[in-house]
C-alpha positions as CSV (number, residue, x, y, z in Angstrom):
1,M,-35.4,-8.1,26.5
2,N,-36.3,-4.6,27.7
3,Q,-35.8,-5.8,31.3
4,L,-32.4,-7.2,30.5
5,L,-31.3,-3.9,28.9
6,K,-32.5,-2.0,31.9
7,M,-30.7,-4.2,34.3
8,A,-27.5,-4.1,32.1
9,F,-27.6,-0.3,32.0
10,R,-28.1,-0.1,35.7
11,D,-25.3,-2.6,36.5
12,L,-22.9,-0.8,34.2
13,G,-23.8,2.5,35.9
14,R,-22.8,1.2,39.3
15,N,-19.1,1.6,38.5
16,K,-19.1,4.2,35.7
17,R,-15.4,4.7,35.7
18,R,-14.6,1.0,35.1
19,S,-17.3,0.7,32.5
20,I,-16.1,3.8,30.6
21,L,-12.5,2.5,30.7
22,S,-13.7,-0.9,29.3
23,A,-15.6,0.7,26.5
24,L,-12.6,3.0,25.9
25,A,-10.4,-0.1,25.6
26,V,-12.7,-1.5,22.9
27,S,-12.9,1.8,21.2
28,L,-9.1,2.3,21.1
29,G,-8.6,-1.3,19.9
30,T,-11.1,-0.8,17.1
31,T,-9.5,2.6,16.2
32,L,-6.0,1.0,16.0
33,L,-7.4,-1.9,13.9
34,I,-9.0,0.5,11.4
35,F,-6.0,2.8,11.2
36,M,-3.5,-0.1,10.7
37,A,-5.8,-1.6,8.0
38,G,-5.9,1.8,6.3
39,V,-2.1,2.2,6.5
40,L,-1.5,-1.3,5.1
41,R,-4.0,-0.8,2.3
42,G,-2.7,2.7,1.5
43,E,0.9,1.6,1.5
44,F,0.5,-1.1,-1.1
45,R,-2.1,0.9,-3.1
46,G,0.5,3.7,-3.3
47,A,3.3,1.4,-4.2
48,L,1.2,-0.2,-7.0
49,Q,0.2,3.2,-8.4
50,N,3.9,4.3,-8.3
51,S,4.9,1.2,-10.2
52,I,2.1,1.7,-12.8
53,R,2.9,5.4,-13.5
54,L,6.7,5.0,-13.4
55,Q,7.6,1.5,-14.5
56,T,5.0,-0.7,-15.9
57,G,2.1,1.4,-17.1
58,H,-1.3,-0.4,-17.3
59,L,0.0,-2.3,-20.4
60,Q,3.3,-2.9,-22.1
61,V,3.9,-4.1,-25.6
62,R,7.2,-6.0,-26.1
63,A,8.9,-8.0,-28.7
64,A,8.1,-11.7,-28.4
65,S,11.7,-12.6,-27.3
66,Y,12.2,-9.7,-24.9
67,D,13.3,-10.6,-21.4
68,E,13.3,-7.8,-18.9
69,N,15.6,-9.7,-16.6
70,K,18.4,-9.6,-19.2
71,V,17.7,-6.0,-20.4
72,S,18.7,-7.1,-23.9
73,L,19.4,-4.5,-26.6
74,A,19.8,-7.0,-29.4
75,W,17.6,-5.9,-32.3
76,E,15.7,-9.2,-32.4
77,D,14.6,-8.5,-28.8
78,L,13.4,-5.0,-29.5
79,I,10.4,-3.5,-31.2
80,A,11.2,-2.2,-34.7
81,N,9.4,1.0,-35.9
82,P,7.7,1.6,-32.5
83,A,6.0,4.7,-33.9
84,Q,3.6,2.5,-35.9
85,I,2.5,0.5,-32.9
86,Q,2.3,3.7,-30.9
87,D,-0.1,5.3,-33.4
88,R,-2.3,2.2,-33.4
89,L,-2.5,2.2,-29.6
90,K,-3.2,5.9,-29.4
91,A,-6.2,5.4,-31.7
92,L,-7.9,3.2,-29.1
93,P,-10.5,5.2,-27.0
94,Q,-9.4,3.5,-23.7
95,V,-5.8,4.7,-24.1
96,V,-4.5,7.9,-22.5
97,D,-1.0,7.6,-23.9
98,A,1.3,5.1,-25.5
99,T,4.9,5.9,-25.8
100,P,8.1,4.0,-26.7
101,R,10.9,3.5,-24.2
102,L,14.4,2.1,-24.5
103,V,15.7,0.5,-21.3
104,A,19.4,-0.2,-20.9
105,S,21.8,-1.0,-18.0
106,G,24.4,1.7,-17.4
107,I,27.1,2.9,-15.0
108,L,27.5,6.5,-14.0
109,T,31.1,7.5,-13.0
110,L,32.5,10.6,-11.4
111,G,36.1,10.5,-10.5
112,D,36.7,7.5,-8.4
113,H,33.0,6.9,-7.7
114,S,30.6,4.9,-9.8
115,R,27.1,3.7,-9.6
116,G,25.2,1.0,-11.5
117,L,21.7,2.2,-12.7
118,Q,19.0,2.0,-15.2
119,V,19.0,4.2,-18.3
120,I,15.7,5.0,-19.9
121,G,15.3,6.6,-23.3
122,M,11.9,8.3,-23.4
123,D,10.0,10.9,-25.4
124,P,10.1,14.1,-23.4
125,A,6.8,15.3,-25.0
126,A,4.8,12.2,-24.2
127,E,1.9,12.6,-21.7
128,A,3.0,9.6,-19.7
129,N,6.4,11.2,-19.1
130,Q,5.1,14.5,-17.8
131,I,5.5,13.2,-14.3
132,F,9.2,13.7,-14.8
133,R,8.7,17.2,-16.1
134,R,6.6,18.2,-13.1
135,G,9.2,16.6,-10.8
136,V,12.1,18.8,-12.0
137,I,13.5,20.6,-8.9
138,A,16.7,22.0,-10.4
139,G,17.8,22.8,-13.9
140,D,15.6,22.2,-16.9
141,F,13.7,19.3,-18.5
142,L,15.0,17.5,-21.6
143,S,14.1,18.3,-25.2
144,A,13.6,15.6,-27.8
145,D,16.7,16.8,-29.9
146,D,19.0,17.1,-26.9
147,R,22.1,15.0,-27.6
148,E,24.2,15.7,-24.5
149,G,21.7,16.1,-21.7
150,I,20.3,13.7,-19.0
151,L,18.1,13.9,-16.0
152,I,19.1,12.3,-12.7
153,G,17.1,11.7,-9.6
154,K,17.5,13.8,-6.4
155,P,18.9,10.9,-4.3
156,L,21.5,10.2,-6.9
157,A,22.5,13.8,-7.1
158,E,22.8,14.1,-3.3
159,K,24.9,10.9,-3.1
160,F,27.4,12.2,-5.7
161,G,27.1,15.9,-4.7
162,L,26.0,16.8,-8.2
163,Q,24.2,19.9,-9.5
164,A,22.4,20.8,-12.7
165,G,25.0,21.8,-15.4
166,E,27.7,19.5,-14.2
167,R,29.1,16.8,-16.5
168,V,29.3,13.1,-15.7
169,N,30.5,10.0,-17.6
170,L,27.9,7.4,-18.5
171,L,28.7,3.9,-19.7
172,I,26.0,1.8,-21.4
173,N,25.5,-1.6,-22.9
174,T,24.9,-1.5,-26.7
175,S,23.0,-3.7,-29.1
176,E,26.2,-5.4,-30.2
177,G,27.0,-6.5,-26.7
178,D,29.8,-3.9,-26.2
179,V,30.0,-1.0,-23.8
180,D,30.1,2.6,-24.9
181,E,30.7,5.6,-22.9
182,Q,30.1,9.4,-23.2
183,L,30.2,12.6,-21.2
184,F,26.7,14.0,-20.5
185,T,25.6,17.3,-19.0
186,I,23.1,17.1,-16.2
187,R,20.2,19.2,-17.6
188,G,18.1,18.8,-14.5
189,I,17.4,17.0,-11.3
190,Y,14.0,15.4,-10.7
191,T,12.0,13.7,-8.0
192,T,9.0,11.5,-8.2
193,H,9.1,11.1,-4.3
194,V,9.8,7.4,-4.9
195,F,13.3,6.9,-3.5
196,P,14.2,3.5,-5.0
197,Y,13.2,4.7,-8.5
198,D,14.9,8.2,-8.3
199,E,18.1,6.7,-6.9
200,N,18.5,4.2,-9.7
201,T,17.1,5.8,-12.9
202,V,18.7,8.2,-15.4
203,L,16.6,9.6,-18.2
204,M,17.6,10.8,-21.6
205,P,15.8,11.6,-24.9
206,L,14.7,8.4,-26.8
207,A,16.5,9.5,-30.0
208,K,19.8,9.9,-28.1
209,A,19.4,6.6,-26.2
210,Q,18.8,4.8,-29.5
211,T,22.0,6.3,-31.1
212,F,24.0,5.7,-27.9
213,A,23.0,2.1,-27.6
214,G,23.1,1.3,-31.3
215,A,19.4,0.6,-31.4
216,E,18.3,3.0,-34.1
217,N,14.5,3.2,-34.5
218,H,14.0,0.4,-32.0
219,A,12.4,0.4,-28.5
220,S,12.4,-2.0,-25.6
221,L,8.7,-1.6,-25.0
222,I,5.6,0.6,-25.6
223,F,4.5,2.0,-22.3
224,V,0.6,2.4,-22.2
225,L,-1.6,4.2,-19.8
226,L,-5.4,3.8,-19.8
227,H,-8.2,6.0,-18.7
228,D,-9.6,3.1,-16.5
229,Q,-7.5,0.5,-14.9
230,D,-10.4,-2.0,-15.1
231,Q,-10.1,-1.9,-18.9
232,T,-6.7,-3.4,-18.9
233,E,-7.7,-7.0,-19.5
234,P,-10.1,-6.2,-22.4
235,V,-7.6,-4.0,-24.1
236,A,-4.8,-6.6,-23.6
237,A,-7.1,-9.3,-25.1
238,A,-7.8,-7.1,-28.1
239,L,-4.1,-6.6,-28.7
240,T,-3.1,-10.3,-28.5
241,S,-0.5,-11.1,-31.2
242,S,2.0,-13.8,-31.8
243,E,4.5,-11.2,-32.8
244,Y,4.5,-9.3,-29.5
245,Q,4.1,-9.9,-25.8
246,I,1.3,-8.0,-24.1
247,K,2.0,-7.6,-20.4
248,T,-0.6,-6.1,-18.0
249,W,0.2,-4.2,-14.8
250,L,-0.9,-7.3,-12.9
251,D,1.7,-9.5,-14.7
252,L,4.4,-6.9,-14.1
253,N,3.7,-6.4,-10.4
254,E,3.5,-9.9,-9.1
255,L,6.1,-9.2,-6.4
256,S,4.0,-6.3,-5.0
257,V,0.8,-8.4,-5.1
258,Q,2.5,-11.3,-3.3
259,F,4.1,-9.0,-0.8
260,E,0.8,-7.4,0.0
261,Q,-0.8,-10.9,0.6
262,F,2.1,-11.9,2.8
263,A,1.9,-8.6,4.8
264,G,-1.9,-9.0,5.1
265,A,-1.4,-12.5,6.7
266,Y,1.3,-11.1,9.0
267,M,-1.0,-8.2,10.1
268,I,-3.6,-10.7,11.2
269,I,-1.3,-11.7,14.0
270,F,-1.0,-8.0,15.0
271,Y,-4.8,-7.6,14.9
272,L,-5.2,-10.7,17.1
273,I,-2.8,-9.2,19.7
274,I,-4.8,-6.0,19.8
275,L,-8.1,-7.9,20.1
276,G,-6.5,-10.1,22.8
277,I,-5.6,-7.1,24.9
278,T,-9.1,-5.6,24.4
279,A,-10.7,-8.9,25.3
280,T,-8.6,-9.2,28.5
281,V,-9.8,-5.8,29.6
282,V,-13.5,-6.7,29.0
283,T,-13.1,-10.0,30.7
284,N,-11.4,-8.4,33.8
285,T,-14.2,-5.8,34.0
286,L,-17.0,-8.4,34.0
287,V,-15.2,-10.8,36.4
288,M,-14.8,-8.0,38.9
289,A,-18.5,-7.2,38.4
290,V,-19.4,-10.9,39.1
291,Y,-17.4,-11.0,42.4
292,E,-18.8,-7.6,43.5
293,R,-22.4,-8.8,42.9
294,T,-22.0,-12.4,44.2
295,R,-24.7,-11.9,46.9
296,E,-27.0,-10.3,44.4
297,I,-26.6,-13.1,42.0
298,G,-27.3,-15.6,44.9
299,I,-30.5,-13.7,45.8
300,L,-31.7,-13.7,42.1
301,A,-31.0,-17.4,41.8
302,A,-32.8,-18.1,45.1
303,M,-35.8,-16.2,43.8
304,G,-35.9,-18.6,40.8
305,M,-33.9,-16.8,38.1
306,K,-32.4,-19.4,35.9
307,G,-28.7,-19.6,35.1
308,G,-29.4,-18.8,31.5
309,R,-31.1,-15.6,32.5
310,I,-28.2,-14.6,34.7
311,M,-25.8,-15.4,31.9
312,S,-27.8,-13.3,29.5
313,T,-27.6,-10.3,31.8
314,F,-23.8,-10.3,31.7
315,L,-23.8,-11.0,28.0
316,T,-26.1,-8.0,27.5
317,E,-23.7,-5.8,29.5
318,A,-20.8,-7.0,27.3
319,A,-22.9,-6.2,24.2
320,L,-23.5,-2.7,25.4
321,L,-19.8,-2.2,26.1
322,A,-19.0,-3.6,22.7
323,T,-21.6,-1.4,20.9
324,G,-20.4,1.8,22.6
325,G,-16.7,0.9,22.1
326,V,-17.0,-0.1,18.5
327,I,-19.1,2.9,17.5
328,G,-16.5,5.2,19.2
329,G,-13.7,3.3,17.5
330,L,-15.4,3.7,14.1
331,I,-15.7,7.4,14.6
332,L,-12.2,8.0,16.0
333,G,-10.5,5.5,13.6
334,G,-12.3,7.0,10.6
335,L,-11.4,10.6,11.6
336,I,-7.7,9.7,12.2
337,T,-7.4,7.7,9.0
338,A,-9.1,10.4,7.0
339,Y,-6.8,13.1,8.4
340,V,-3.6,11.1,7.9
341,G,-4.9,10.0,4.5
342,N,-5.1,13.7,3.5
343,V,-1.7,14.9,4.8
344,G,0.3,11.7,4.5
345,M,2.6,9.9,6.8
346,T,6.4,10.2,6.1
347,I,8.3,6.9,5.9
348,P,12.1,7.5,5.7
349,A,12.5,3.7,6.0
350,A,11.3,3.5,2.3
351,Q,14.9,4.4,1.3
352,G,15.9,0.8,2.2
353,M,13.2,-1.0,0.3
354,T,14.0,-2.7,-3.0
355,G,11.5,-4.1,-5.5
356,I,8.6,-2.2,-4.0
357,L,8.2,1.4,-5.1
358,L,7.1,3.0,-1.9
359,G,6.9,6.7,-1.9
360,D,8.2,9.0,0.8
361,K,4.7,9.2,2.3
362,I,1.9,6.7,3.0
363,Y,-1.6,7.8,2.5
364,P,-3.9,5.5,4.5
365,Y,-6.9,4.2,2.4
366,L,-9.9,2.4,3.8
367,R,-12.3,0.2,1.9
368,A,-15.8,-0.6,3.1
369,D,-15.2,-4.3,3.3
370,D,-12.1,-3.8,5.6
371,V,-14.2,-1.5,8.0
372,I,-17.1,-4.0,8.1
373,S,-15.0,-7.1,8.7
374,L,-12.9,-5.5,11.4
375,T,-15.9,-4.0,13.1
376,I,-17.7,-7.4,13.2
377,V,-14.5,-9.1,14.5
378,A,-14.0,-6.5,17.2
379,Y,-17.6,-6.8,18.3
380,F,-17.7,-10.6,18.5
381,I,-14.3,-10.9,20.2
382,T,-15.7,-8.6,22.9
383,L,-18.8,-10.8,23.3
384,I,-16.6,-14.0,23.3
385,A,-14.5,-12.4,26.0
386,S,-17.6,-12.0,28.2
387,L,-18.5,-15.7,28.0
388,Y,-16.2,-16.7,30.9
389,P,-17.5,-14.2,33.5
390,A,-21.1,-14.8,32.3
391,T,-20.7,-18.6,32.7
392,L,-19.0,-18.0,36.1
393,A,-22.0,-16.0,37.3
394,A,-24.6,-18.5,35.9
395,R,-22.9,-21.5,37.6
396,M,-22.9,-20.0,41.1
397,E,-24.7,-22.0,43.8
398,P,-27.3,-19.8,45.5
399,V,-26.4,-20.9,49.0
400,E,-22.7,-20.3,48.5
401,A,-23.4,-16.9,46.8
402,L,-25.6,-15.8,49.7
403,H,-22.9,-16.5,52.3
404,A,-20.2,-14.6,50.2
405,Q,-18.7,-11.6,51.9
């Protein structure tokens, strides 16, 4: 084995530039694999966390007949006396916050322009809603007793050319199936850095939303955040009741989970393309080495070296190239992913996404199993790529090889 390594090192050193370029190709391929895996993982991890903190929470408690697709405000589809359930949930040690929300469909109009959107009545003092307070970029946050104020998202404000302090007309469905409208003052403009949410969501105090929609002392759901996401299922099991629906973040984010699986399958094709290019470079390097050393291979075969031994020599060279390249790729890919994961990567295309709450930045995120699996695949693809030139060398006839020019 030591002799094979010495021969492999010597042979690679004969054409250092070509060997370095081949190892660099493996390194860059591994770097790209690791970075793209981090981007994909970070993209959907971020989208899921955005959905949990803005839309679904870790848990939701709903009336048994509530259907989110219909956004019903009929009293039988809402939770009566939500404060009682809220207090029970807050008493659980796993719960960070539990707060009622009333969700309604609405239309914002300004002159000849209108926009369909989601109206959420929420408790401005609740811990779960402080993300909106921290996101106010103009004007003021809401107060619980405000009867004329709303918050609108930055994209919506820019689209309509609105500023804090201006008045707009808002239409909303009511619990009786009618439509009511009222003039509201824009108290503030907020951003959560999640374009699809900010563009389509108007916030108002829960008490005002209940009065406006004719849903006094009722809520669409109880929004629950936990200290530990892994505690979701045990808490949900403990809350199971025939009177209410208990929905977990996994139930409420099926689209995101399915899209991540689909994207992961699609990315495999991209990974294979990168590995194919890398394998081609390695194969080309070793094939050139075979033809350059044809006479040497003939001499070794004439001296009694078996074909398997010759093949092992080239496989050892490939293993050295793979080892150096993969290690370099791990270091470079890890450093790039860590840097971009710290500063973020802007994605203006997120403005066109629907159903997936992508933020305005992606923060790549690597998991150990992704790094291990991609490293192993890159290493073995490089070795497989060396099989053809190694077999070519092993099958050379000594006489023909000795007469090669």
